[in-house]
N, C-alpha and C positions, 0 to 999 in steps of 0.2 A: 183539534186546533182549537183556541182559545182567542176568543174575541171580546174583548173588554178593557178594563183598566187592569193593568198590571199590579199587583202587590208592593208596597214602597217596603224596603227594609233590606239589609244584608242575607238575610236568608232569602228571598225574592231573588236579589240577583245573583246571587250563586245558582238558584235550583233553575232556574228559566234564562243563562246567561247566552240562549244562541238566539240566531236573528229569527223571527217570526213565532218565538214561542209564545207569546202572547202577542198578538196584533190588536194596537192601541184604539179604543175607539173612542173619537175626539169627543171632547167634553167642553162646552155644550154642544148638542147635537141636535138640533131642529130636524134633520134630515135623516133620520137613522135609514131609510131604504137607498136614500142617494149616496150615502157610505157604502152599504153591504153589498148593491147591486154590482156596482165593476169589481171589487172585491171576488165577488161568488163568481166572476167572468173570467178572473184574470187564475185560468187552469195550473199554468204554470207556477204560479208563487204558491197554490195551494197545495199542489201535486210534491213540491220541494220543501214546504214545511210540514205535510204530512209525513214525507220519508224521514226528515230531519228528526221529528217528534219520535217517531217509531225507533230512529237510533237512538235517541236520549232514555227513552224508556229503556232500553237494554240493556244500556250502560249504566243507568242510576234511579231509575225511576220505577222499574218494574216493582208490582206488588211483593215478589217474592223477596227483594232487597227489606222491605218494610216487616215482613214476617221474620226474618233472620234477624232482624235488629232487635224487634219485640221479644224472641226467643232467648238472646243474649242478655237483652237488661233484666230477662226473668230468670236468667241462668239456668234456662232448661238446654237439653240437647239439640243441634238441629236434627230431625228425621233425614236419613239417608235420601230419599227421594228429592227432598228439597235441598240438600247438600249437592247432589248429581243436576239437579235443573238451574241451581245458580253457578255451577261450575260450566255450563254449557251458555250461560248470555254472553259471556264475550265471545265466544267463536261467532255464534251467531249476529254481534253487534259487527264483528269483523266484517263477516260477508256479507251484509247488510251495506257496510262503509264502502264496500268494494266494488258493490252493484251501481252505488249511486255515483262514486268518482270514476268508475270504469266504463 
């Protein structure tokens, strides 16, 4: 989970477009502990944010997507092991989504 200031721009809006992807830290904030303490006590919100962050990582932010994109840019073949792991990510995401909604 990220607590802070969400980057500004179309990329940030596209890449972090789910609830609590970035929990906004109020600016200015003369009492950061006063902001963070209730947030850390909100176990339900933190658990939901953690599940959603994991789901979004599986769907689009997993490091394997970045490695694939670099290899494609460099016109290099995707190793079979990486291809298999990439192919498995949507199923894992679907399973996480089913657990979250079920």
